[in-house]
C-alpha positions as CSV (number, residue, x, y, z in Angstrom):
1,M,0.0,0.0,0.0
2,S,1.4,3.4,-0.9
3,L,2.0,6.3,1.4
4,K,-0.8,8.4,-0.3
5,T,-3.3,5.6,0.0
6,T,-2.5,5.0,3.7
7,L,-2.7,8.6,4.6
8,A,-5.9,9.0,2.7
9,I,-7.4,6.1,4.6
10,C,-6.2,7.6,7.9
11,L,-7.6,11.0,6.8
12,V,-11.0,9.6,5.9
13,I,-11.2,7.4,9.2
14,S,-10.3,10.4,11.3
15,I,-13.0,12.6,9.6
16,L,-15.6,9.9,10.1
17,L,-14.6,9.5,13.8
18,A,-14.8,13.3,14.3
19,F,-18.2,13.4,12.6
20,F,-19.5,10.5,14.7
21,F,-18.2,11.9,18.0
22,I,-18.9,15.5,17.5
23,E,-22.2,15.4,15.4
24,I,-24.0,12.2,16.2
25,I,-23.2,11.3,19.8
26,P,-24.3,14.6,21.4
27,F,-27.9,14.2,20.1
28,S,-28.2,10.9,21.9
29,L,-27.0,12.2,25.3
30,T,-29.1,13.9,28.0
31,D,-26.5,14.5,30.6
32,S,-25.1,18.1,30.1
33,S,-21.5,17.2,31.4
34,K,-21.2,14.4,28.9
35,I,-22.4,16.8,26.1
36,S,-19.8,19.4,27.0
37,C,-17.0,16.8,27.0
38,I,-18.1,15.6,23.6
39,F,-18.0,19.2,22.3
40,N,-14.4,19.6,23.5
41,L,-13.5,16.6,21.3
42,S,-13.7,18.9,18.3
43,N,-10.3,20.3,19.1
44,F,-9.0,16.7,19.6
45,F,-10.3,15.3,16.3
46,G,-9.7,18.6,14.5
47,L,-5.9,18.4,15.2
48,I,-5.9,14.7,14.2
49,V,-7.7,15.5,10.9
50,L,-5.3,18.4,10.3
51,N,-2.3,16.2,11.0
52,F,-3.2,13.6,8.5
53,L,-4.3,16.3,5.9
54,L,-0.8,18.0,6.1
55,W,0.9,14.6,5.7
56,Y,-1.3,13.7,2.7
57,L,-0.7,17.0,1.0
58,S,3.1,16.8,1.5
59,G,3.3,13.3,0.1
60,R,6.2,12.3,2.2
61,I,7.0,11.4,5.7
62,K,10.2,12.8,7.3
63,M,11.4,12.1,10.8
64,V,11.1,15.8,11.7
65,D,7.3,15.7,10.6
66,I,6.5,13.4,13.4
67,I,6.9,16.2,15.9
68,V,6.7,19.4,13.9
69,L,3.3,18.7,12.2
70,P,1.3,18.1,15.6
71,I,3.1,20.8,17.5
72,A,2.5,23.4,14.8
73,S,-1.1,22.4,14.4
74,A,-1.6,22.5,18.2
75,A,0.1,25.9,18.5
76,G,-2.4,27.2,15.9
77,L,-5.4,25.9,17.8
78,I,-4.1,27.1,21.2
79,L,-3.3,30.6,19.7
80,Y,-6.9,30.7,18.3
81,E,-8.2,29.8,21.7
82,L,-6.1,32.5,23.4
83,I,-7.3,35.1,20.9
84,Q,-10.8,34.5,22.0
85,L,-10.0,36.2,25.3
86,A,-9.7,39.5,23.4
87,I,-12.6,39.1,20.9
88,P,-16.0,40.2,22.2
89,F,-18.7,37.5,22.3
90,Q,-16.3,34.6,22.1
91,T,-15.8,31.9,24.7
92,F,-12.4,31.0,26.0
93,D,-12.4,27.4,27.2
94,F,-9.3,26.0,29.0
95,V,-10.6,22.5,28.4
96,D,-10.2,23.0,24.7
97,I,-6.5,23.7,25.3
98,I,-6.2,20.4,27.3
99,F,-7.9,18.4,24.5
100,T,-5.6,20.0,22.0
101,L,-2.6,18.9,24.0
102,Y,-4.0,15.4,24.3
103,A,-4.4,15.3,20.5
104,M,-0.9,16.6,20.0
105,A,0.5,13.7,22.1
106,F,-1.7,11.2,20.3
107,C,-0.5,12.5,16.9
108,V,3.2,12.3,17.8
109,V,2.8,8.7,19.0
110,F,0.7,7.7,16.0
111,N,3.0,9.5,13.5
112,Y,5.9,7.6,15.0
113,L,4.2,4.3,14.7
114,L,3.2,5.1,11.1
115,Y,6.8,6.2,10.3
116,R,8.2,2.9,11.7
117,W,5.6,0.9,9.8
118,F,6.6,2.6,6.5
119,R,10.3,2.3,7.3
120,K,10.0,-1.4,7.8
121,R,8.5,-1.7,4.4
122,N,11.2,0.5,2.8
123,N,8.6,2.7,1.2
124,S,9.9,4.8,-1.5
125,F,8.0,7.9,-0.2
126,L,9.7,7.6,3.1
127,K,12.5,10.1,3.6
128,N,14.7,9.7,6.7
129,N,16.1,13.0,7.9
């Protein structure tokens, strides 16, 4: 399986999971604490989708991307959350930052596992830097 195919599959799966957890599950819940937790998953899945999208668009996996892509994506989401402090009628939510950091850690681990999997297969798209 090629790198582009694998990343496309990961991207589609992450989008479907995000849609399921963010759009479908909250309508079946009645407990408000569970609903607020589910809405905070949007940052978690948003970062994962962005991670796979950036990898798919770049068409390569480099060792540095394992850490740089999730950190850069998380920094952007955290900056957006902090900007909401200064924008009227916006809601700053510290829990969103926590879920973003969880997603960043998840992406680093998953990126590393994906990198090792491709490295074992000596994939031609893999670039070791």
